[in-house]
C-alpha positions, -999 to 999 in steps of 0.1 A, spaced: -576 678 617 -592 703 599 -625 688 588 -634 659 606 -666 644 611 -668 622 641 -684 598 648 -697 582 677 -712 547 693 -736 559 716 -724 585 743 -687 583 739 -667 596 703 -646 565 693 -635 581 665 -629 605 634 -632 610 602 -617 631 576 -631 633 539 -607 653 526 -572 658 537 -545 677 519 -519 652 515 -486 648 486 -497 630 459 -479 601 463 -497 594 488 -527 591 470 -547 615 488 -586 596 508 -605 598 530 -600 584 563 -612 574 595 -585 586 622 -583 578 658 -604 548 655 -601 540 693 -618 515 723 -652 519 744 -617 531 765 -597 549 743 -570 528 731 -555 542 700 -567 510 678 -554 529 644 -521 546 630 -516 577 606 -486 581 581 -465 555 605 -423 559 594 -429 525 579 -457 534 556 -463 574 551 -491 559 528 -511 545 556 -541 561 565 -561 544 599 -589 533 578 -605 531 548 -604 516 515 -571 518 494 -562 503 456 -529 495 445 -540 490 408 -571 506 394 -562 504 352 -525 512 357 -535 541 385 -519 536 423 -543 549 447 -531 530 475 -505 554 474 -462 548 475 -444 525 453 -457 508 420 -452 475 417 -438 464 382 -437 431 372 -398 424 359 -386 454 383 -396 457 416 -416 489 433 -410 515 411 -412 552 419 -441 566 394 -462 594 385 -492 571 385 -508 579 424 -547 585 414 -570 605 440 -604 596 460 -623 628 460 -652 635 491 -684 649 462 -707 646 491 -731 635 525 -758 613 511 -760 613 553 -748 626 585 -754 608 620 -739 607 650 -739 573 642 -722 572 609 -726 581 573 -731 577 538 -709 593 514 -704 598 474 -663 599 453 -654 602 430 -615 579 421 -597 601 396 -562 600 385 -550 620 351 -573 643 354 -604 609 350 -632 596 365 -628 564 368 -652 550 398 -680 564 412 -680 549 455 -713 551 477 -691 542 505 -717 538 543 -698 541 576 -723 536 617 -711 526 649 -729 501 674 -721 488 708 -717 453 714 -710 442 742 -700 469 781 -662 471 764 -669 466 727 -681 483 695 -678 475 654 -679 498 627 -700 487 599 -677 495 566 -699 491 531 -685 507 499 -695 499 462 -673 504 433 -691 517 403 -675 515 363 -677 552 353 -653 547 323 -679 530 295 -651 502 294 -641 465 307 -614 483 343 -590 459 352 -586 464 396 -557 447 398 -527 441 432 -494 431 433 -494 400 434 -512 401 397 -484 418 388 -456 393 400 -454 396 434 -463 366 451 -486 369 482 -488 410 478 -526 402 469 -534 434 489 -562 459 484 -592 472 491 -604 476 526 -570 486 549 -569 488 587 -535 500 602 -531 491 635 -502 506 654 -473 494 674 -474 483 703 -441 466 713 -440 435 708 -468 426 675 -500 411 677 -514 377 676 -540 372 644 -559 336 642 -590 326 627 -614 299 640 -589 271 626 -558 290 616 -529 312 640 -499 330 633 -495 348 603 -486 323 581 -517 301 585 -537 335 585 -524 356 556 -547 346 521 -568 327 543 -606 331 532 -616 322 570 -657 347 573 -636 365 605 -601 369 617 -587 385 648 -558 407 654 -560 409 692 -531 429 713 -516 436 750 -548 463 751 -572 457 721 -582 437 700 -601 438 663 -624 412 655 -629 416 612 -660 401 595 -659 401 555 -654 376 525 -626 383 506 -590 372 513 -573 383 546 -539 402 535 -519 403 568 -490 418 589 -485 412 619 -443 409 617 -431 441 600 -459 463 607 -498 455 621 -515 456 594 -555 440 579 -572 445 548 -595 423 524 -582 418 486 -602 420 457 -575 406 432 -557 383 458 -538 367 430 -563 372 394 -574 407 384 -602 419 392 -626 427 355 -651 450 363 -675 458 330 -689 489 320 -712 511 340 -710 478 367 -700 479 401 -685 457 429 -698 455 463 -681 448 496 -688 453 537 -662 444 562 -675 445 598 -651 447 628 -656 445 659 -635 467 680 -627 454 720 -606 462 749 -582 446 763 -566 410 744 -592 384 735 -578 348 735 -603 324 707 -640 320 722 -639 350 734 -637 368 699 -660 338 688 -684 352 705 -678 382 698 -678 377 660 -713 359 665 -730 393 677 -718 410 648 -742 427 629 -735 406 592 
């Protein structure tokens, strides 16, 4: 991984950040975190899996920014369905505001068709939570630089029910049987998908993720293991000229499969 920035939690390297990957335009080139691991070394991210080549570890991806695709792959078009379009944008690394062994602050430009749509400030920090758990603190602020109102949408807002994805997204690796997913009061993909629980758990045999955020959760376990927070779950998000959208997702990464009580205790310890 040329140009990858190591991410450390104390004395342990828990991952790497790739700020400027060389990718085909249809994958919507963007920075990503991969590989990420537990403190024990178990991988918890997947890069360009065969089922979705545009899934790039953990990062920010949005399928519809003023009609431009910053997610990768096909675009959902109302009354047509998933369609190959030449509308892909790119998140361009502009520079580092801060760099530390445990994280960084970065400036990015969301550009499509030769024009900047959004300017982003992104901050990532790794912290130890427990003997066998650490947290990834991921925050980003998107500022509309177009001079006019900007619409952020999703396949759901374009006519595909239940597909309100777009925002922070974590693609986990396949590990045989699908991982369990649950919140404090619901369990299973159907029950958790679209919920606004304060924390959500994705638990496989050898690892557990506990995500804490404020947006509706996008969840997949049966088709593939992945979870994200949705900026435009049912309705488009309009950002006025010069306006900003700020989000933060804190994810606890633990060795082993945690049950509800252990996960709740870990969620309570995360930095929020």
